[in-house]
mmCIF file of the N, C-alpha and C atoms, coordinates in Angstrom:
data_MODEL
# 
_entry.id   MODEL 
# 
loop_
_atom_site.group_PDB 
_atom_site.id 
_atom_site.type_symbol 
_atom_site.label_atom_id 
_atom_site.label_alt_id 
_atom_site.label_comp_id 
_atom_site.label_asym_id 
_atom_site.label_entity_id 
_atom_site.label_seq_id 
_atom_site.pdbx_PDB_ins_code 
_atom_site.Cartn_x 
_atom_site.Cartn_y 
_atom_site.Cartn_z 
_atom_site.occupancy 
_atom_site.B_iso_or_equiv 
_atom_site.pdbx_formal_charge 
_atom_site.auth_seq_id 
_atom_site.auth_comp_id 
_atom_site.auth_asym_id 
_atom_site.auth_atom_id 
_atom_site.pdbx_PDB_model_num 
ATOM 1   N N  . MET A 1 1  ? 5.527   -30.345 4.126  1.00 0.00 ? 1  MET A N  1 
ATOM 2   C CA . MET A 1 1  ? 4.256   -29.711 4.334  1.00 0.00 ? 1  MET A CA 1 
ATOM 3   C C  . MET A 1 1  ? 3.514   -30.478 5.398  1.00 0.00 ? 1  MET A C  1 
ATOM 4   N N  . ASN A 1 2  ? 3.042   -29.777 6.434  1.00 0.00 ? 2  ASN A N  1 
ATOM 5   C CA . ASN A 1 2  ? 2.362   -30.531 7.513  1.00 0.00 ? 2  ASN A CA 1 
ATOM 6   C C  . ASN A 1 2  ? 0.905   -30.550 7.233  1.00 0.00 ? 2  ASN A C  1 
ATOM 7   N N  . ARG A 1 3  ? 0.120   -31.165 8.126  1.00 0.00 ? 3  ARG A N  1 
ATOM 8   C CA . ARG A 1 3  ? -1.292  -31.328 8.011  1.00 0.00 ? 3  ARG A CA 1 
ATOM 9   C C  . ARG A 1 3  ? -2.074  -29.968 7.971  1.00 0.00 ? 3  ARG A C  1 
ATOM 10  N N  . ILE A 1 4  ? -1.596  -29.109 8.843  1.00 0.00 ? 4  ILE A N  1 
ATOM 11  C CA . ILE A 1 4  ? -2.327  -27.818 8.910  1.00 0.00 ? 4  ILE A CA 1 
ATOM 12  C C  . ILE A 1 4  ? -2.174  -27.025 7.592  1.00 0.00 ? 4  ILE A C  1 
ATOM 13  N N  . GLN A 1 5  ? -0.976  -27.100 6.956  1.00 0.00 ? 5  GLN A N  1 
ATOM 14  C CA . GLN A 1 5  ? -0.837  -26.448 5.716  1.00 0.00 ? 5  GLN A CA 1 
ATOM 15  C C  . GLN A 1 5  ? -1.644  -27.055 4.681  1.00 0.00 ? 5  GLN A C  1 
ATOM 16  N N  . LYS A 1 6  ? -1.683  -28.386 4.622  1.00 0.00 ? 6  LYS A N  1 
ATOM 17  C CA . LYS A 1 6  ? -2.536  -29.079 3.598  1.00 0.00 ? 6  LYS A CA 1 
ATOM 18  C C  . LYS A 1 6  ? -3.980  -28.726 3.811  1.00 0.00 ? 6  LYS A C  1 
ATOM 19  N N  . LEU A 1 7  ? -4.445  -28.714 5.035  1.00 0.00 ? 7  LEU A N  1 
ATOM 20  C CA . LEU A 1 7  ? -5.809  -28.257 5.309  1.00 0.00 ? 7  LEU A CA 1 
ATOM 21  C C  . LEU A 1 7  ? -6.115  -26.903 4.843  1.00 0.00 ? 7  LEU A C  1 
ATOM 22  N N  . CYS A 1 8  ? -5.171  -25.980 5.196  1.00 0.00 ? 8  CYS A N  1 
ATOM 23  C CA . CYS A 1 8  ? -5.351  -24.535 4.706  1.00 0.00 ? 8  CYS A CA 1 
ATOM 24  C C  . CYS A 1 8  ? -5.403  -24.484 3.166  1.00 0.00 ? 8  CYS A C  1 
ATOM 25  N N  . ILE A 1 9  ? -4.652  -25.271 2.497  1.00 0.00 ? 9  ILE A N  1 
ATOM 26  C CA . ILE A 1 9  ? -4.647  -25.216 1.051  1.00 0.00 ? 9  ILE A CA 1 
ATOM 27  C C  . ILE A 1 9  ? -6.009  -25.782 0.497  1.00 0.00 ? 9  ILE A C  1 
ATOM 28  N N  . LEU A 1 10 ? -6.431  -26.867 1.114  1.00 0.00 ? 10 LEU A N  1 
ATOM 29  C CA . LEU A 1 10 ? -7.687  -27.429 0.601  1.00 0.00 ? 10 LEU A CA 1 
ATOM 30  C C  . LEU A 1 10 ? -8.865  -26.373 0.789  1.00 0.00 ? 10 LEU A C  1 
ATOM 31  N N  . ILE A 1 11 ? -8.828  -25.708 1.969  1.00 0.00 ? 11 ILE A N  1 
ATOM 32  C CA . ILE A 1 11 ? -9.817  -24.732 2.219  1.00 0.00 ? 11 ILE A CA 1 
ATOM 33  C C  . ILE A 1 11 ? -9.695  -23.641 1.189  1.00 0.00 ? 11 ILE A C  1 
ATOM 34  N N  . CYS A 1 12 ? -8.514  -23.179 0.861  1.00 0.00 ? 12 CYS A N  1 
ATOM 35  C CA . CYS A 1 12 ? -8.360  -22.050 -0.064 1.00 0.00 ? 12 CYS A CA 1 
ATOM 36  C C  . CYS A 1 12 ? -8.847  -22.485 -1.485 1.00 0.00 ? 12 CYS A C  1 
ATOM 37  N N  . VAL A 1 13 ? -8.715  -23.775 -1.815 1.00 0.00 ? 13 VAL A N  1 
ATOM 38  C CA . VAL A 1 13 ? -8.999  -24.237 -3.112 1.00 0.00 ? 13 VAL A CA 1 
ATOM 39  C C  . VAL A 1 13 ? -10.514 -24.360 -3.233 1.00 0.00 ? 13 VAL A C  1 
ATOM 40  N N  . PHE A 1 14 ? -11.204 -24.890 -2.206 1.00 0.00 ? 14 PHE A N  1 
ATOM 41  C CA . PHE A 1 14 ? -12.614 -25.180 -2.313 1.00 0.00 ? 14 PHE A CA 1 
ATOM 42  C C  . PHE A 1 14 ? -13.524 -24.086 -1.777 1.00 0.00 ? 14 PHE A C  1 
ATOM 43  N N  . SER A 1 15 ? -13.046 -23.107 -0.980 1.00 0.00 ? 15 SER A N  1 
ATOM 44  C CA . SER A 1 15 ? -13.919 -22.041 -0.492 1.00 0.00 ? 15 SER A CA 1 
ATOM 45  C C  . SER A 1 15 ? -14.568 -21.251 -1.539 1.00 0.00 ? 15 SER A C  1 
ATOM 46  N N  . PRO A 1 16 ? -13.772 -20.770 -2.550 1.00 0.00 ? 16 PRO A N  1 
ATOM 47  C CA . PRO A 1 16 ? -14.450 -19.986 -3.543 1.00 0.00 ? 16 PRO A CA 1 
ATOM 48  C C  . PRO A 1 16 ? -15.644 -20.606 -4.291 1.00 0.00 ? 16 PRO A C  1 
ATOM 49  N N  . PHE A 1 17 ? -15.575 -21.930 -4.436 1.00 0.00 ? 17 PHE A N  1 
ATOM 50  C CA . PHE A 1 17 ? -16.684 -22.631 -5.055 1.00 0.00 ? 17 PHE A CA 1 
ATOM 51  C C  . PHE A 1 17 ? -17.850 -22.737 -4.061 1.00 0.00 ? 17 PHE A C  1 
ATOM 52  N N  . ALA A 1 18 ? -17.560 -22.915 -2.757 1.00 0.00 ? 18 ALA A N  1 
ATOM 53  C CA . ALA A 1 18 ? -18.663 -22.945 -1.754 1.00 0.00 ? 18 ALA A CA 1 
ATOM 54  C C  . ALA A 1 18 ? -19.266 -21.495 -1.612 1.00 0.00 ? 18 ALA A C  1 
ATOM 55  N N  . ILE A 1 19 ? -18.421 -20.467 -1.720 1.00 0.00 ? 19 ILE A N  1 
ATOM 56  C CA . ILE A 1 19 ? -18.995 -19.113 -1.584 1.00 0.00 ? 19 ILE A CA 1 
ATOM 57  C C  . ILE A 1 19 ? -19.870 -18.854 -2.755 1.00 0.00 ? 19 ILE A C  1 
ATOM 58  N N  . TYR A 1 20 ? -19.434 -19.164 -3.993 1.00 0.00 ? 20 TYR A N  1 
ATOM 59  C CA . TYR A 1 20 ? -20.234 -18.869 -5.112 1.00 0.00 ? 20 TYR A CA 1 
ATOM 60  C C  . TYR A 1 20 ? -21.527 -19.733 -5.112 1.00 0.00 ? 20 TYR A C  1 
ATOM 61  N N  . GLY A 1 21 ? -21.385 -21.000 -4.693 1.00 0.00 ? 21 GLY A N  1 
ATOM 62  C CA . GLY A 1 21 ? -22.548 -21.894 -4.679 1.00 0.00 ? 21 GLY A CA 1 
ATOM 63  C C  . GLY A 1 21 ? -23.570 -21.342 -3.695 1.00 0.00 ? 21 GLY A C  1 
ATOM 64  N N  . GLY A 1 22 ? -23.084 -20.953 -2.511 1.00 0.00 ? 22 GLY A N  1 
ATOM 65  C CA . GLY A 1 22 ? -24.025 -20.488 -1.493 1.00 0.00 ? 22 GLY A CA 1 
ATOM 66  C C  . GLY A 1 22 ? -24.645 -19.177 -1.923 1.00 0.00 ? 22 GLY A C  1 
ATOM 67  N N  . TYR A 1 23 ? -23.958 -18.357 -2.611 1.00 0.00 ? 23 TYR A N  1 
ATOM 68  C CA . TYR A 1 23 ? -24.505 -17.085 -3.157 1.00 0.00 ? 23 TYR A CA 1 
ATOM 69  C C  . TYR A 1 23 ? -25.477 -17.338 -4.265 1.00 0.00 ? 23 TYR A C  1 
ATOM 70  N N  . ALA A 1 24 ? -25.174 -18.298 -5.138 1.00 0.00 ? 24 ALA A N  1 
ATOM 71  C CA . ALA A 1 24 ? -26.023 -18.580 -6.272 1.00 0.00 ? 24 ALA A CA 1 
ATOM 72  C C  . ALA A 1 24 ? -27.335 -19.244 -5.738 1.00 0.00 ? 24 ALA A C  1 
ATOM 73  N N  . ARG A 1 25 ? -27.343 -20.018 -4.645 1.00 0.00 ? 25 ARG A N  1 
ATOM 74  C CA . ARG A 1 25 ? -28.527 -20.567 -4.157 1.00 0.00 ? 25 ARG A CA 1 
ATOM 75  C C  . ARG A 1 25 ? -29.386 -19.645 -3.341 1.00 0.00 ? 25 ARG A C  1 
ATOM 76  N N  . GLY A 1 26 ? -28.885 -18.463 -3.046 1.00 0.00 ? 26 GLY A N  1 
ATOM 77  C CA . GLY A 1 26 ? -29.584 -17.497 -2.374 1.00 0.00 ? 26 GLY A CA 1 
ATOM 78  C C  . GLY A 1 26 ? -29.409 -17.686 -0.834 1.00 0.00 ? 26 GLY A C  1 
ATOM 79  N N  . ALA A 1 27 ? -28.278 -18.047 -0.409 1.00 0.00 ? 27 ALA A N  1 
ATOM 80  C CA . ALA A 1 27 ? -28.005 -18.238 0.941  1.00 0.00 ? 27 ALA A CA 1 
ATOM 81  C C  . ALA A 1 27 ? -27.998 -16.878 1.729  1.00 0.00 ? 27 ALA A C  1 
ATOM 82  N N  . ASN A 1 28 ? -28.211 -16.925 3.060  1.00 0.00 ? 28 ASN A N  1 
ATOM 83  C CA . ASN A 1 28 ? -28.096 -15.743 3.816  1.00 0.00 ? 28 ASN A CA 1 
ATOM 84  C C  . ASN A 1 28 ? -26.748 -15.060 3.701  1.00 0.00 ? 28 ASN A C  1 
ATOM 85  N N  . ILE A 1 29 ? -26.705 -13.765 3.707  1.00 0.00 ? 29 ILE A N  1 
ATOM 86  C CA . ILE A 1 29 ? -25.473 -13.033 3.673  1.00 0.00 ? 29 ILE A CA 1 
ATOM 87  C C  . ILE A 1 29 ? -24.510 -13.396 4.794  1.00 0.00 ? 29 ILE A C  1 
ATOM 88  N N  . GLU A 1 30 ? -25.070 -13.789 5.970  1.00 0.00 ? 30 GLU A N  1 
ATOM 89  C CA . GLU A 1 30 ? -24.176 -14.197 6.991  1.00 0.00 ? 30 GLU A CA 1 
ATOM 90  C C  . GLU A 1 30 ? -23.429 -15.468 6.727  1.00 0.00 ? 30 GLU A C  1 
ATOM 91  N N  . ASP A 1 31 ? -24.109 -16.389 6.023  1.00 0.00 ? 31 ASP A N  1 
ATOM 92  C CA . ASP A 1 31 ? -23.430 -17.591 5.673  1.00 0.00 ? 31 ASP A CA 1 
ATOM 93  C C  . ASP A 1 31 ? -22.258 -17.370 4.689  1.00 0.00 ? 31 ASP A C  1 
ATOM 94  N N  . VAL A 1 32 ? -22.590 -16.504 3.713  1.00 0.00 ? 32 VAL A N  1 
ATOM 95  C CA . VAL A 1 32 ? -21.529 -16.148 2.688  1.00 0.00 ? 32 VAL A CA 1 
ATOM 96  C C  . VAL A 1 32 ? -20.334 -15.439 3.353  1.00 0.00 ? 32 VAL A C  1 
ATOM 97  N N  . ILE A 1 33 ? -20.608 -14.525 4.279  1.00 0.00 ? 33 ILE A N  1 
ATOM 98  C CA . ILE A 1 33 ? -19.549 -13.869 5.073  1.00 0.00 ? 33 ILE A CA 1 
ATOM 99  C C  . ILE A 1 33 ? -18.756 -14.898 5.920  1.00 0.00 ? 33 ILE A C  1 
ATOM 100 N N  . LEU A 1 34 ? -19.364 -15.895 6.487  1.00 0.00 ? 34 LEU A N  1 
ATOM 101 C CA . LEU A 1 34 ? -18.723 -16.931 7.268  1.00 0.00 ? 34 LEU A CA 1 
ATOM 102 C C  . LEU A 1 34 ? -17.743 -17.706 6.306  1.00 0.00 ? 34 LEU A C  1 
ATOM 103 N N  . LEU A 1 35 ? -18.325 -18.092 5.175  1.00 0.00 ? 35 LEU A N  1 
ATOM 104 C CA . LEU A 1 35 ? -17.393 -18.814 4.229  1.00 0.00 ? 35 LEU A CA 1 
ATOM 105 C C  . LEU A 1 35 ? -16.269 -17.943 3.711  1.00 0.00 ? 35 LEU A C  1 
ATOM 106 N N  . TRP A 1 36 ? -16.523 -16.683 3.549  1.00 0.00 ? 36 TRP A N  1 
ATOM 107 C CA . TRP A 1 36 ? -15.431 -15.840 3.092  1.00 0.00 ? 36 TRP A CA 1 
ATOM 108 C C  . TRP A 1 36 ? -14.402 -15.598 4.122  1.00 0.00 ? 36 TRP A C  1 
ATOM 109 N N  . GLY A 1 37 ? -14.856 -15.556 5.421  1.00 0.00 ? 37 GLY A N  1 
ATOM 110 C CA . GLY A 1 37 ? -13.938 -15.526 6.543  1.00 0.00 ? 37 GLY A CA 1 
ATOM 111 C C  . GLY A 1 37 ? -13.048 -16.785 6.655  1.00 0.00 ? 37 GLY A C  1 
ATOM 112 N N  . LEU A 1 38 ? -13.636 -17.902 6.389  1.00 0.00 ? 38 LEU A N  1 
ATOM 113 C CA . LEU A 1 38 ? -12.834 -19.115 6.369  1.00 0.00 ? 38 LEU A CA 1 
ATOM 114 C C  . LEU A 1 38 ? -11.766 -19.096 5.253  1.00 0.00 ? 38 LEU A C  1 
ATOM 115 N N  . PHE A 1 39 ? -12.154 -18.550 4.062  1.00 0.00 ? 39 PHE A N  1 
ATOM 116 C CA . PHE A 1 39 ? -11.254 -18.473 3.018  1.00 0.00 ? 39 PHE A CA 1 
ATOM 117 C C  . PHE A 1 39 ? -10.049 -17.577 3.287  1.00 0.00 ? 39 PHE A C  1 
ATOM 118 N N  . VAL A 1 40 ? -10.411 -16.374 3.835  1.00 0.00 ? 40 VAL A N  1 
ATOM 119 C CA . VAL A 1 40 ? -9.358  -15.438 4.190  1.00 0.00 ? 40 VAL A CA 1 
ATOM 120 C C  . VAL A 1 40 ? -8.387  -15.958 5.281  1.00 0.00 ? 40 VAL A C  1 
ATOM 121 N N  . THR A 1 41 ? -9.001  -16.512 6.250  1.00 0.00 ? 41 THR A N  1 
ATOM 122 C CA . THR A 1 41 ? -8.242  -17.019 7.457  1.00 0.00 ? 41 THR A CA 1 
ATOM 123 C C  . THR A 1 41 ? -7.276  -18.187 6.965  1.00 0.00 ? 41 THR A C  1 
ATOM 124 N N  . SER A 1 42 ? -7.729  -19.050 6.135  1.00 0.00 ? 42 SER A N  1 
ATOM 125 C CA . SER A 1 42 ? -6.879  -20.167 5.654  1.00 0.00 ? 42 SER A CA 1 
ATOM 126 C C  . SER A 1 42 ? -5.734  -19.616 4.683  1.00 0.00 ? 42 SER A C  1 
ATOM 127 N N  . PHE A 1 43 ? -6.163  -18.580 3.930  1.00 0.00 ? 43 PHE A N  1 
ATOM 128 C CA . PHE A 1 43 ? -5.141  -17.984 3.007  1.00 0.00 ? 43 PHE A CA 1 
ATOM 129 C C  . PHE A 1 43 ? -3.989  -17.316 3.840  1.00 0.00 ? 43 PHE A C  1 
ATOM 130 N N  . VAL A 1 44 ? -4.366  -16.581 4.862  1.00 0.00 ? 44 VAL A N  1 
ATOM 131 C CA . VAL A 1 44 ? -3.417  -15.948 5.689  1.00 0.00 ? 44 VAL A CA 1 
ATOM 132 C C  . VAL A 1 44 ? -2.622  -17.026 6.482  1.00 0.00 ? 44 VAL A C  1 
ATOM 133 N N  . GLY A 1 45 ? -3.263  -18.107 6.879  1.00 0.00 ? 45 GLY A N  1 
ATOM 134 C CA . GLY A 1 45 ? -2.625  -19.207 7.590  1.00 0.00 ? 45 GLY A CA 1 
ATOM 135 C C  . GLY A 1 45 ? -1.479  -19.849 6.773  1.00 0.00 ? 45 GLY A C  1 
ATOM 136 N N  . ILE A 1 46 ? -1.700  -19.968 5.461  1.00 0.00 ? 46 ILE A N  1 
ATOM 137 C CA . ILE A 1 46 ? -0.680  -20.574 4.665  1.00 0.00 ? 46 ILE A CA 1 
ATOM 138 C C  . ILE A 1 46 ? 0.578   -19.654 4.655  1.00 0.00 ? 46 ILE A C  1 
ATOM 139 N N  . PHE A 1 47 ? 0.430   -18.358 4.583  1.00 0.00 ? 47 PHE A N  1 
ATOM 140 C CA . PHE A 1 47 ? 1.573   -17.476 4.538  1.00 0.00 ? 47 PHE A CA 1 
ATOM 141 C C  . PHE A 1 47 ? 2.290   -17.394 5.834  1.00 0.00 ? 47 PHE A C  1 
ATOM 142 N N  . LEU A 1 48 ? 1.527   -17.479 6.924  1.00 0.00 ? 48 LEU A N  1 
ATOM 143 C CA . LEU A 1 48 ? 2.117   -17.474 8.298  1.00 0.00 ? 48 LEU A CA 1 
ATOM 144 C C  . LEU A 1 48 ? 2.959   -18.768 8.526  1.00 0.00 ? 48 LEU A C  1 
ATOM 145 N N  . PHE A 1 49 ? 2.442   -19.857 8.139  1.00 0.00 ? 49 PHE A N  1 
ATOM 146 C CA . PHE A 1 49 ? 3.198   -21.124 8.310  1.00 0.00 ? 49 PHE A CA 1 
ATOM 147 C C  . PHE A 1 49 ? 4.434   -21.151 7.400  1.00 0.00 ? 49 PHE A C  1 
ATOM 148 N N  . ARG A 1 50 ? 4.284   -20.515 6.172  1.00 0.00 ? 50 ARG A N  1 
ATOM 149 C CA . ARG A 1 50 ? 5.379   -20.540 5.381  1.00 0.00 ? 50 ARG A CA 1 
ATOM 150 C C  . ARG A 1 50 ? 6.514   -19.575 5.835  1.00 0.00 ? 50 ARG A C  1 
ATOM 151 N N  . GLU A 1 51 ? 6.154   -18.435 6.377  1.00 0.00 ? 51 GLU A N  1 
ATOM 152 C CA . GLU A 1 51 ? 7.135   -17.523 6.918  1.00 0.00 ? 51 GLU A CA 1 
ATOM 153 C C  . GLU A 1 51 ? 7.811   -18.183 8.171  1.00 0.00 ? 51 GLU A C  1 
ATOM 154 N N  . LYS A 1 52 ? 7.074   -18.938 8.981  1.00 0.00 ? 52 LYS A N  1 
ATOM 155 C CA . LYS A 1 52 ? 7.513   -19.527 10.123 1.00 0.00 ? 52 LYS A CA 1 
ATOM 156 C C  . LYS A 1 52 ? 8.632   -20.618 9.786  1.00 0.00 ? 52 LYS A C  1 
ATOM 157 N N  . GLN A 1 53 ? 8.471   -21.296 8.681  1.00 0.00 ? 53 GLN A N  1 
ATOM 158 C CA . GLN A 1 53 ? 9.339   -22.409 8.281  1.00 0.00 ? 53 GLN A CA 1 
ATOM 159 C C  . GLN A 1 53 ? 10.501  -21.876 7.473  1.00 0.00 ? 53 GLN A C  1 
ATOM 160 N N  . MET A 1 54 ? 10.518  -20.663 7.019  1.00 0.00 ? 54 MET A N  1 
ATOM 161 C CA . MET A 1 54 ? 11.716  -20.129 6.257  1.00 0.00 ? 54 MET A CA 1 
ATOM 162 C C  . MET A 1 54 ? 12.858  -19.892 7.184  1.00 0.00 ? 54 MET A C  1 
ATOM 163 N N  . PRO A 1 55 ? 14.055  -20.254 6.709  1.00 0.00 ? 55 PRO A N  1 
ATOM 164 C CA . PRO A 1 55 ? 15.228  -20.018 7.560  1.00 0.00 ? 55 PRO A CA 1 
ATOM 165 C C  . PRO A 1 55 ? 15.617  -18.533 7.814  1.00 0.00 ? 55 PRO A C  1 
# 
Protein backbone atom coordinates (compact mmCIF):
# COMPACT_ATOMS: atom_id res chain seq x y z
CA MET A 1 0.00 0.00 0.00
CA ASN A 2 1.54 3.31 -1.00
CA ARG A 3 1.27 6.72 0.64
CA ILE A 4 -1.58 7.96 -1.51
CA GLN A 5 -3.72 4.94 -0.66
CA LYS A 6 -2.99 5.38 3.05
CA LEU A 7 -3.92 9.05 2.83
CA CYS A 8 -7.18 8.20 1.03
CA ILE A 9 -8.03 5.62 3.68
CA LEU A 10 -7.37 8.11 6.48
CA ILE A 11 -9.57 10.69 4.78
CA CYS A 12 -12.33 8.09 4.34
CA VAL A 13 -12.13 7.13 8.00
CA PHE A 14 -12.14 10.63 9.46
CA SER A 15 -14.27 12.59 6.97
CA PRO A 16 -17.65 11.35 8.25
CA PHE A 17 -16.74 12.57 11.74
CA ALA A 18 -15.66 15.95 10.35
CA ILE A 19 -18.85 16.19 8.28
CA TYR A 20 -21.05 15.37 11.27
CA GLY A 21 -19.09 17.70 13.56
CA GLY A 22 -19.32 20.56 11.09
CA TYR A 23 -23.03 20.00 10.60
CA ALA A 24 -23.67 19.73 14.34
CA ARG A 25 -21.81 23.00 15.01
CA GLY A 26 -23.94 24.75 12.44
CA ALA A 27 -21.28 25.19 9.77
CA ASN A 28 -22.17 26.70 6.43
CA ILE A 29 -23.63 24.24 3.95
CA GLU A 30 -20.73 25.03 1.60
CA ASP A 31 -18.25 23.74 4.18
CA VAL A 32 -20.23 20.55 4.67
CA ILE A 33 -20.41 20.04 0.89
CA LEU A 34 -16.64 20.57 0.63
CA LEU A 35 -15.99 17.93 3.30
CA TRP A 36 -18.43 15.55 1.61
CA GLY A 37 -16.60 16.09 -1.69
CA LEU A 38 -13.29 15.20 -0.04
CA PHE A 39 -14.86 12.04 1.37
CA VAL A 40 -16.29 10.92 -1.96
CA THR A 41 -13.11 11.78 -3.87
CA SER A 42 -10.91 9.81 -1.49
CA PHE A 43 -13.34 6.89 -1.52
CA VAL A 44 -13.25 6.77 -5.31
CA GLY A 45 -9.46 7.18 -5.21
CA ILE A 46 -9.05 4.00 -3.16
CA PHE A 47 -10.93 1.95 -5.75
CA LEU A 48 -9.08 3.52 -8.67
CA PHE A 49 -5.70 2.70 -7.15
CA ARG A 50 -6.87 -0.79 -6.24
CA GLU A 51 -8.03 -1.45 -9.82
CA LYS A 52 -4.76 -0.10 -11.18
CA GLN A 53 -2.71 -2.46 -9.03
CA MET A 54 -4.72 -5.58 -9.81
CA PRO A 55 -3.07 -7.89 -12.35
